[in-house]
VMD Tcl script that builds the backbone (N, CA, C; Angstrom):
set m [mol new atoms 276]
animate dup $m
set s [atomselect $m all]
$s set {name element resname resid chain x y z} {
  {N N MET 1 A -35.353 -35.242 -18.267}
  {CA C MET 1 A -34.898 -35.032 -16.900}
  {C C MET 1 A -33.210 -35.416 -17.159}
  {N N ILE 2 A -32.717 -34.556 -16.595}
  {CA C ILE 2 A -31.109 -34.715 -16.097}
  {C C ILE 2 A -30.767 -35.059 -14.592}
  {N N TRP 3 A -30.176 -36.046 -14.479}
  {CA C TRP 3 A -30.016 -37.026 -13.077}
  {C C TRP 3 A -28.212 -36.483 -13.313}
  {N N ALA 4 A -27.529 -36.132 -11.597}
  {CA C ALA 4 A -26.215 -36.363 -11.632}
  {C C ALA 4 A -25.781 -37.444 -11.261}
  {N N ALA 5 A -25.163 -38.315 -11.680}
  {CA C ALA 5 A -24.349 -39.627 -10.790}
  {C C ALA 5 A -23.156 -38.916 -9.736}
  {N N GLU 6 A -23.412 -40.094 -8.722}
  {CA C GLU 6 A -22.432 -39.987 -7.442}
  {C C GLU 6 A -21.958 -41.746 -7.082}
  {N N ASP 7 A -20.594 -41.936 -7.303}
  {CA C ASP 7 A -20.665 -43.085 -7.009}
  {C C ASP 7 A -20.757 -43.476 -5.385}
  {N N VAL 8 A -21.426 -44.143 -4.756}
  {CA C VAL 8 A -21.044 -44.243 -3.292}
  {C C VAL 8 A -21.452 -45.704 -2.956}
  {N N GLY 9 A -20.343 -46.218 -3.426}
  {CA C GLY 9 A -19.836 -47.662 -3.124}
  {C C GLY 9 A -20.215 -48.600 -4.432}
  {N N SER 10 A -21.173 -49.813 -4.071}
  {CA C SER 10 A -21.476 -50.816 -4.910}
  {C C SER 10 A -22.661 -50.035 -6.038}
  {N N GLU 11 A -23.130 -49.325 -5.719}
  {CA C GLU 11 A -24.425 -48.406 -6.217}
  {C C GLU 11 A -24.126 -46.839 -6.223}
  {N N ILE 12 A -24.675 -46.778 -7.398}
  {CA C ILE 12 A -24.764 -45.206 -7.876}
  {C C ILE 12 A -26.274 -44.431 -7.332}
  {N N LEU 13 A -25.627 -43.398 -7.170}
  {CA C LEU 13 A -26.647 -42.341 -6.170}
  {C C LEU 13 A -27.047 -41.194 -7.625}
  {N N TYR 14 A -28.417 -41.336 -7.670}
  {CA C TYR 14 A -28.306 -40.446 -8.744}
  {C C TYR 14 A -29.598 -38.881 -8.369}
  {N N THR 15 A -29.095 -37.829 -8.497}
  {CA C THR 15 A -29.631 -36.970 -7.840}
  {C C THR 15 A -29.730 -35.398 -8.963}
  {N N LYS 16 A -31.362 -35.196 -8.991}
  {CA C LYS 16 A -31.695 -34.208 -9.642}
  {C C LYS 16 A -32.393 -33.117 -8.998}
  {N N ASN 17 A -31.742 -31.576 -9.123}
  {CA C ASN 17 A -32.259 -30.646 -8.618}
  {C C ASN 17 A -33.234 -29.661 -9.590}
  {N N GLN 18 A -34.515 -29.388 -8.963}
  {CA C GLN 18 A -35.352 -28.353 -9.948}
  {C C GLN 18 A -35.492 -27.303 -9.217}
  {N N THR 19 A -35.553 -26.364 -9.901}
  {CA C THR 19 A -36.041 -25.080 -9.610}
  {C C THR 19 A -37.341 -24.852 -10.267}
  {N N MET 20 A -37.934 -23.908 -9.168}
  {CA C MET 20 A -39.417 -23.886 -9.814}
  {C C MET 20 A -39.567 -22.023 -9.541}
  {N N GLU 21 A -40.226 -21.361 -10.451}
  {CA C GLU 21 A -40.353 -19.887 -9.904}
  {C C GLU 21 A -41.702 -20.099 -9.580}
  {N N MET 22 A -42.120 -19.077 -8.632}
  {CA C MET 22 A -43.467 -19.235 -7.971}
  {C C MET 22 A -44.188 -17.534 -7.960}
  {N N GLU 23 A -45.101 -17.323 -8.624}
  {CA C GLU 23 A -45.801 -16.237 -8.821}
  {C C GLU 23 A -46.335 -16.118 -7.207}
  {N N PRO 24 A -46.955 -14.849 -6.943}
  {CA C PRO 24 A -46.539 -13.383 -7.887}
  {C C PRO 24 A -45.210 -12.823 -7.550}
  {N N HIS 25 A -44.251 -13.456 -6.667}
  {CA C HIS 25 A -43.544 -12.829 -5.954}
  {C C HIS 25 A -42.250 -13.426 -6.827}
  {N N HIS 26 A -41.709 -14.237 -7.648}
  {CA C HIS 26 A -41.042 -14.873 -8.336}
  {C C HIS 26 A -40.094 -15.290 -7.469}
  {N N ALA 27 A -40.499 -15.596 -6.422}
  {CA C ALA 27 A -39.365 -16.345 -5.288}
  {C C ALA 27 A -38.873 -18.042 -5.825}
  {N N GLN 28 A -37.867 -18.371 -5.530}
  {CA C GLN 28 A -37.728 -19.632 -5.857}
  {C C GLN 28 A -37.589 -20.582 -5.055}
  {N N SER 29 A -38.043 -21.956 -5.570}
  {CA C SER 29 A -37.927 -22.967 -4.419}
  {C C SER 29 A -37.018 -24.021 -5.168}
  {N N ILE 30 A -36.116 -24.732 -4.916}
  {CA C ILE 30 A -35.155 -25.768 -5.130}
  {C C ILE 30 A -35.817 -27.137 -4.506}
  {N N PHE 31 A -36.156 -27.829 -5.294}
  {CA C PHE 31 A -36.444 -29.754 -4.908}
  {C C PHE 31 A -35.422 -30.396 -5.073}
  {N N GLN 32 A -35.196 -31.055 -4.405}
  {CA C GLN 32 A -33.769 -32.221 -4.481}
  {C C GLN 32 A -34.667 -33.665 -4.404}
  {N N LYS 33 A -33.982 -34.330 -5.513}
  {CA C LYS 33 A -35.028 -35.491 -5.800}
  {C C LYS 33 A -33.685 -36.870 -6.020}
  {N N THR 34 A -33.143 -37.776 -5.382}
  {CA C THR 34 A -32.588 -38.802 -5.356}
  {C C THR 34 A -33.048 -40.074 -5.321}
  {N N TYR 35 A -32.287 -40.911 -6.405}
  {CA C TYR 35 A -32.884 -41.788 -6.706}
  {C C TYR 35 A -31.668 -42.994 -6.140}
  {N N LYS 36 A -31.353 -44.065 -5.444}
  {CA C LYS 36 A -30.326 -44.686 -5.344}
  {C C LYS 36 A -30.872 -46.307 -5.309}
  {N N GLY 37 A -30.096 -46.769 -6.533}
  {CA C GLY 37 A -30.713 -48.469 -6.863}
  {C C GLY 37 A -30.289 -48.663 -8.342}
  {N N ASN 38 A -31.020 -49.982 -8.846}
  {CA C ASN 38 A -30.805 -50.309 -10.079}
  {C C ASN 38 A -31.237 -49.272 -10.920}
  {N N TRP 39 A -29.788 -48.942 -11.870}
  {CA C TRP 39 A -30.357 -47.888 -13.201}
  {C C TRP 39 A -29.922 -48.890 -14.461}
  {N N ILE 40 A -30.909 -49.111 -15.424}
  {CA C ILE 40 A -30.660 -49.721 -16.677}
  {C C ILE 40 A -31.117 -49.021 -17.689}
  {N N MET 41 A -30.152 -49.053 -18.614}
  {CA C MET 41 A -30.384 -48.051 -19.753}
  {C C MET 41 A -30.781 -46.680 -19.644}
  {N N GLY 42 A -30.509 -46.164 -18.947}
  {CA C GLY 42 A -30.943 -44.749 -18.592}
  {C C GLY 42 A -32.378 -44.503 -17.804}
  {N N GLU 43 A -32.678 -45.620 -17.269}
  {CA C GLU 43 A -34.243 -45.941 -16.491}
  {C C GLU 43 A -33.954 -46.358 -15.133}
  {N N MET 44 A -34.794 -45.940 -14.392}
  {CA C MET 44 A -34.812 -47.001 -12.779}
  {C C MET 44 A -35.848 -48.273 -13.006}
  {N N GLN 45 A -35.010 -49.109 -12.806}
  {CA C GLN 45 A -35.513 -50.510 -13.318}
  {C C GLN 45 A -35.286 -51.794 -11.835}
  {N N GLY 46 A -35.908 -52.488 -11.316}
  {CA C GLY 46 A -35.555 -53.040 -10.191}
  {C C GLY 46 A -35.732 -52.674 -9.035}
  {N N ILE 47 A -35.258 -52.778 -7.887}
  {CA C ILE 47 A -35.249 -52.200 -6.397}
  {C C ILE 47 A -34.590 -50.859 -6.545}
  {N N GLY 48 A -35.217 -49.680 -5.801}
  {CA C GLY 48 A -34.309 -49.011 -5.194}
  {C C GLY 48 A -35.374 -47.902 -4.679}
  {N N LYS 49 A -34.759 -46.797 -4.421}
  {CA C LYS 49 A -35.368 -45.798 -3.303}
  {C C LYS 49 A -35.078 -44.492 -3.919}
  {N N TYR 50 A -36.412 -43.890 -4.053}
  {CA C TYR 50 A -36.411 -42.518 -4.804}
  {C C TYR 50 A -36.943 -41.477 -3.601}
  {N N THR 51 A -36.632 -40.446 -3.369}
  {CA C THR 51 A -36.489 -39.911 -2.157}
  {C C THR 51 A -36.735 -38.120 -2.879}
  {N N LEU 52 A -37.624 -37.597 -2.146}
  {CA C LEU 52 A -37.660 -36.203 -2.552}
  {C C LEU 52 A -37.343 -35.158 -1.256}
  {N N SER 53 A -37.113 -34.136 -1.443}
  {CA C SER 53 A -36.670 -33.240 -0.057}
  {C C SER 53 A -37.543 -32.921 0.838}
  {N N GLU 54 A -38.780 -33.141 0.337}
  {CA C GLU 54 A -39.583 -32.771 1.612}
  {C C GLU 54 A -39.868 -33.872 2.037}
  {N N GLY 55 A -39.586 -34.723 2.552}
  {CA C GLY 55 A -39.585 -35.978 3.413}
  {C C GLY 55 A -40.117 -37.477 2.935}
  {N N GLU 56 A -41.022 -37.074 1.640}
  {CA C GLU 56 A -41.362 -37.917 1.003}
  {C C GLU 56 A -40.226 -39.031 0.152}
  {N N PHE 57 A -40.973 -40.392 0.247}
  {CA C PHE 57 A -39.848 -41.468 -0.621}
  {C C PHE 57 A -40.486 -42.616 -0.774}
  {N N TYR 58 A -40.253 -43.226 -2.193}
  {CA C TYR 58 A -40.736 -44.504 -2.417}
  {C C TYR 58 A -39.771 -45.432 -2.129}
  {N N TYR 59 A -39.764 -46.566 -1.560}
  {CA C TYR 59 A -38.800 -47.817 -1.790}
  {C C TYR 59 A -39.383 -48.858 -1.951}
  {N N GLY 60 A -38.859 -49.993 -3.398}
  {CA C GLY 60 A -39.995 -50.985 -3.851}
  {C C GLY 60 A -39.215 -50.785 -5.414}
  {N N TYR 61 A -39.826 -51.384 -6.065}
  {CA C TYR 61 A -39.631 -51.920 -7.442}
  {C C TYR 61 A -40.165 -50.936 -8.461}
  {N N PHE 62 A -39.050 -51.061 -9.221}
  {CA C PHE 62 A -39.464 -49.696 -10.339}
  {C C PHE 62 A -39.603 -50.486 -11.660}
  {N N LYS 63 A -40.378 -50.220 -12.482}
  {CA C LYS 63 A -40.017 -50.777 -14.105}
  {C C LYS 63 A -40.401 -49.219 -14.936}
  {N N ASN 64 A -39.510 -49.483 -15.826}
  {CA C ASN 64 A -39.550 -48.165 -16.702}
  {C C ASN 64 A -39.886 -46.748 -16.386}
  {N N ASN 65 A -38.633 -46.671 -15.032}
  {CA C ASN 65 A -38.840 -45.057 -14.199}
  {C C ASN 65 A -40.485 -45.101 -13.353}
  {N N ILE 66 A -41.010 -46.210 -13.027}
  {CA C ILE 66 A -41.914 -45.984 -12.585}
  {C C ILE 66 A -42.448 -47.042 -11.525}
  {N N PRO 67 A -43.088 -46.708 -10.145}
  {CA C PRO 67 A -43.211 -47.945 -9.217}
  {C C PRO 67 A -44.121 -49.108 -9.971}
  {N N ASN 68 A -43.632 -49.857 -9.543}
  {CA C ASN 68 A -44.449 -51.266 -10.215}
  {C C ASN 68 A -44.164 -52.295 -9.227}
  {N N GLY 69 A -44.845 -53.507 -9.204}
  {CA C GLY 69 A -44.443 -54.346 -8.110}
  {C C GLY 69 A -44.839 -53.736 -6.708}
  {N N HIS 70 A -44.108 -54.683 -5.572}
  {CA C HIS 70 A -44.302 -54.042 -4.155}
  {C C HIS 70 A -43.327 -52.915 -3.747}
  {N N GLY 71 A -44.039 -52.320 -2.942}
  {CA C GLY 71 A -43.000 -51.171 -2.512}
  {C C GLY 71 A -43.625 -50.263 -1.422}
  {N N ILE 72 A -42.893 -49.275 -1.028}
  {CA C ILE 72 A -43.515 -48.699 0.313}
  {C C ILE 72 A -43.302 -47.088 0.486}
  {N N ARG 73 A -44.514 -46.333 0.373}
  {CA C ARG 73 A -44.428 -44.974 0.477}
  {C C ARG 73 A -44.517 -44.317 1.335}
  {N N LYS 74 A -43.909 -43.119 1.925}
  {CA C LYS 74 A -44.121 -42.078 2.912}
  {C C LYS 74 A -44.552 -40.662 2.133}
  {N N PHE 75 A -45.736 -40.287 2.564}
  {CA C PHE 75 A -45.912 -39.330 2.172}
  {C C PHE 75 A -45.440 -38.020 3.194}
  {N N ALA 76 A -45.830 -36.703 2.795}
  {CA C ALA 76 A -44.749 -35.612 3.459}
  {C C ALA 76 A -46.018 -35.242 4.567}
  {N N ASN 77 A -47.176 -35.891 4.605}
  {CA C ASN 77 A -47.517 -36.008 5.553}
  {C C ASN 77 A -47.519 -36.992 7.179}
  {N N GLY 78 A -46.728 -37.913 6.465}
  {CA C GLY 78 A -46.343 -38.780 7.349}
  {C C GLY 78 A -47.074 -40.140 7.236}
  {N N ASP 79 A -48.238 -40.228 6.529}
  {CA C ASP 79 A -48.695 -41.598 6.071}
  {C C ASP 79 A -48.149 -42.459 5.492}
  {N N LEU 80 A -48.055 -43.724 5.312}
  {CA C LEU 80 A -47.448 -44.854 5.052}
  {C C LEU 80 A -48.190 -45.460 4.216}
  {N N TYR 81 A -47.688 -46.181 3.009}
  {CA C TYR 81 A -48.681 -47.043 1.696}
  {C C TYR 81 A -47.420 -48.023 1.827}
  {N N ASP 82 A -47.946 -49.417 2.039}
  {CA C ASP 82 A -47.060 -50.714 2.087}
  {C C ASP 82 A -47.891 -51.533 1.005}
  {N N GLY 83 A -47.640 -51.683 -0.435}
  {CA C GLY 83 A -48.492 -52.598 -1.135}
  {C C GLY 83 A -47.945 -52.809 -2.610}
  {N N GLN 84 A -48.883 -53.310 -2.876}
  {CA C GLN 84 A -48.378 -53.228 -4.597}
  {C C GLN 84 A -48.810 -51.681 -5.109}
  {N N TYR 85 A -47.662 -51.768 -6.355}
  {CA C TYR 85 A -47.979 -50.496 -7.529}
  {C C TYR 85 A -48.422 -51.388 -8.797}
  {N N VAL 86 A -48.971 -50.776 -9.640}
  {CA C VAL 86 A -49.104 -51.023 -11.183}
  {C C VAL 86 A -49.082 -49.958 -11.650}
  {N N ASP 87 A -48.237 -49.783 -12.652}
  {CA C ASP 87 A -47.919 -48.402 -13.674}
  {C C ASP 87 A -48.222 -47.172 -12.912}
  {N N GLY 88 A -47.382 -47.159 -11.647}
  {CA C GLY 88 A -47.243 -46.291 -11.455}
  {C C GLY 88 A -48.193 -46.051 -9.668}
  {N N TYR 89 A -49.422 -47.101 -10.093}
  {CA C TYR 89 A -50.532 -46.584 -9.149}
  {C C TYR 89 A -50.570 -47.257 -7.901}
  {N N GLN 90 A -51.134 -47.161 -6.959}
  {CA C GLN 90 A -51.472 -48.288 -6.000}
  {C C GLN 90 A -52.515 -48.928 -6.281}
  {N N SER 91 A -52.217 -50.487 -5.913}
  {CA C SER 91 A -53.352 -51.202 -6.163}
  {C C SER 91 A -53.603 -52.150 -5.084}
  {N N GLY 92 A -54.768 -51.780 -4.506}
  {CA C GLY 92 A -55.276 -52.684 -3.486}
  {C C GLY 92 A -55.264 -52.151 -1.692}
}
mol reanalyze $m
mol bondsrecalc $m
mol representation Tube
mol addrep $m
């Protein structure tokens, strides 16, 4: 995973652009993902916000690049989950 860093004051904003080929017409779709928060030894650690270009986001605690601890997730359909995560999975 390659991220581009941009200094936005006291934090660093990490952005990843991903292009996906789609069959059968070989159209391209570009997804942009951003992470703003703690970044330790190349991994998302501590509190941060991970946003997808489709309007989906997760704001909360990360451990080893995955949600771990309390967090809020907004899904593309508008649903919200506010609760605990364990190893990237909703718990409770």
